[in-house]
N, C-alpha and C positions, 0 to 999 in steps of 0.2 A: 371185186364183186361184193365181198362181205361188207365193205364200207358203203356201197351204193344202196343197199337194201334199206337200212334204217333212215337214209336221207330222203327216200321217196315219200314216206308219210309226212315228214316235216315240210317238204315242198308242197304237198297237197294241202296241208294246213295253212301254209303261208298264202297260197292262192285262194283258199276259201276265205281267209281273213280279209284279204285285199278286195275280193268280190263283195263281201258283206259291207265293207266300208263304202264301196262304190254304190251299192244299193241304198245305203242310208243317205248318201249325198243326193242320189236320184230322188229319193223320197222327199228330202228337203226342197230340192229344186222344183219338183212337181207341185208340192204344197204351196210354195211361194207363188207359182204361176196361178194356181187355182184360187188362191186367196184374193186375187184381183176380181173374181166373179162371185165367189161363194163365201159364206161366213166361216171363219176359222173353226168354231166349235163343231159345226156340221162336218167339216173335213176330218177333224180329229176323231169324231164318233165313227165315221165311215172307215177310217184307217183301222181302228180296233175291231169293228164289226167284221170286216173282211178277214182280218187276222184270226178272229175267233171262229168264223165259219170254216176257214181252211183247217184249223186244228180239229174241229169237230168232224170234218169230213175225212181227214187223212191220218190223224193221230188217235182220236178217241176209239175207233174200232179195234185198235191193237192194244191200247193201254187200259181201256175200260175204266173201272172205278179208281185205278191207280193214278189216273190223270187228275183226279179231283181230291181224293182223300188225303188229308195232311193233318199232322199234329200241331202245326204252326199256322192255323188258319188266319189269325189276326195279323201276324207279321207278313204272311203271304199277301193278304189283302192290302195292307199298308204299302207294301212294295209295289203292287200293281197300281195303286193310286199315285204314288210318287212318279212313276214313269208316265202316267197320264198327265201329270202336272208338267213334266219335262216337255212332252209333245205339245201341249196347249200353249205354254209360254214360249216355247221355241218357235212355233208357227206364228204366234203373234209378233215375235221379234222379226221373223222373216218378212212379214208384211211391211216392215219399216226399215230394215237394214239389208245390205248386200249379203249374199250367201256366205262368203268367206269370213267376213267379220263376225257374223252371227255364230258360225261354227267355232271360231277361235274363242269367243267369249264363253260359250258353253263348255269349252275344254278347260275352263278354270276348275271344273268339278274335281279332278284328281288332286289339285292343290287343297281344296276344301276338305277332301277325304283325309289327306295327310294331317290336317289340323284337328279334325274331329275324331280321328282314330284313337287318340288318347282318352278323352272323356267317354266316348261311346263304346269302344272295344277294349279299352284298357291297355293299349299299345303305347310303348315309349316313343315319344316324338323328339328326336335329337335336334340340336340347334341348327344343323345344316338343313334340315327339312323346313324349319321356320325361315331360314335365309332363302331357300329355293322358292318357298311360297311367296315371300315378299317380292322376289324378283318377278314372279309370275303376275302378281297384282300390278307391278310397275308396267308390265306388258299390257295389261288391261287399260291402264291410263294412257298409254301411247295410242291404243285403238280408239278409246272413247274420250279423247282429250278435250278439254274445254275449248270451245271455239271451232271444233272440228265439224265435219259435215254430217255426222251420224245423229239420228234421232234419239233424244233423251229417253222417251218412253220405250223405244226399241231396245236400247242398251239395258234399261231396267228389266225388261222382259227376258232378255238373254241371260243376264246374271241371275234372275230368279230361276230360270230353267237350269242353270248350273248348280244352284243350291239344291233344287229337287233332285238333280242327277247325282249329286254327292250323297244325298240320303238314300237314293236307290242303290248306289254302289255299296254303301255300308250295310244295308239290309241284305243285299245279295251275298256279301261276305259272311254274314251271320247264318244264312240259310243254305248256302251251296253245299255244305258238308252233309246235310241230312235230306235235302230235297232233290229229286231227279230234275235234270235240266228242262225236260219237256213239260214237267208240271209247273216249274217256274215260268216258263214261256206261256203256258195256258192261263195262269192266273193274271199275268199282265194283260193278255187279250180280254179276259173276262171282266176284270175290274176297270180297264180302260173303257170298255163298252158301257158298263153300268154307270160309271162316273159321268160320262158325257151324255147319256140318254136324256136326263132331265133338262138339258140345255136346248133340245131340239125345238120345242114350241117357241122359244125366244130366237134361236139362231136361224130357223128356216122361214123365209118370207113368202113361201108358197110357190116360188118359181122352181121349175124342174130343170136340171142340168141338160145340156145338149148331149147327144150320143157320144161325142168326142170327150166332153167333160166327164161323163159317167165312166167312160173307160179309164180316164186318168184317175178318177176317184178310186176305182177298184184297184188300180195299180199301187196306190198308197199302202193298202193292206198287204199286197203281194210283196212289195219292196221291204216293208217292215217285217213281215212274218218270215219270208225266205232269208232276209238278211240276218235276223237273229238265229235262225236255224243254221245257216252257214257258220256264224260265229261260234255257236255251241259246238258244232262238229270240229271246227278248227282247234278250239282249246281242248277238246277231248283227245285229239291225236297228236298235238304239238305242244311242247313246253310253253307255259305262259311267259317265261323269261325271253323266249324268242319272239312271241307274238305281240306282247304288250307294247314294245316300242313302235310296232307297225301301226298302231291305232291312230297315230298322228298323221298317217298318210291321208286320212280323211280331210285334213286341211288342204292337201294338194287337190284331191277330187273336188272339194267345194270351190276352190279357186277356179279350176278349169271349167266346171259346170256354170259357175256364176258368170264367167266371161263368155262362154259359148251361148248360154241361154238368155242372159240379160245384159251382156255387154259391160258387166261390172268388173273392174280391176282395182284392188286396194292400192292406195298411195304408198310411198316408200316408208312413211312413218308407221302406218298400219301394218305393213309387212314386217317391220322391225318388231312391233308389238307381238305379232303372231309368232315370230321366231323365238322371242323371249318366253312366251307362254309355253311353246312346244319344248324348248330347251329345259325349262324348269320342270315340266312334267316328266320328260325323259330322265332327268337327273333323279327324280323321286323313284321312278321305276327301277333304274339301275341300282339305286341305294336301298331298295326296299328290304334287302336281306338283313339290314342293320336294325330294322324295326322289331322290337321284342316287347 
């Protein structure tokens, strides 16, 4: 009985993490569908606006000024803008690429973090990390190989999203020790909304979405906000060493949703590239204790 009690929080954390990853994949699949009818910047703005309204309704009454007041305003703002860049470029990539391949290319971000951790955070980057990163980029070449069926601009957008995601992760690592998780979450919603608001006159052509489309647009913010909340709760009660490898389950969710919603299945060469990227990232996670 004594052994079963500490396992329960870990199980809850694992389930929260897997649920968050499913919500993120659902967000991507919904955004990919809506991008066939509405401009991507409009969708990104709506995603962050709904997320912001949810936080103002359910979190602000309890946290008050503590939700906003920070001694790292500029870093918090920059972190929010980088995530907006991830979302914008990621959704532009989804317009042109299948869901699974887009997700895999964005998952190059942990490899970029490993390389940038040295100059940005002062961490030692051992040779094996460089080798793992090189293998990961070989996986990218398998997915986005010359002569393949993937759109060049789509691949460029996905890799741009990965670069922004790496910057977002580095900023998170600098801020997480001093900033509450919900404040970090609030600033991403706030600055995502502010960053995308100026694009509305250009992105909106005056057409109103149908009732069904409006419901799906609202779901983008719900998926994103609830997904990030689940992920925060998961990492709060479960060791990161246990949860971090599970993040690559999002590749599975993306493949399944891409097949069910759009009939897309990656070819065997792309699957090989996805596995190489995932294996490289998992190696870096397992080997992270050697980074000093």
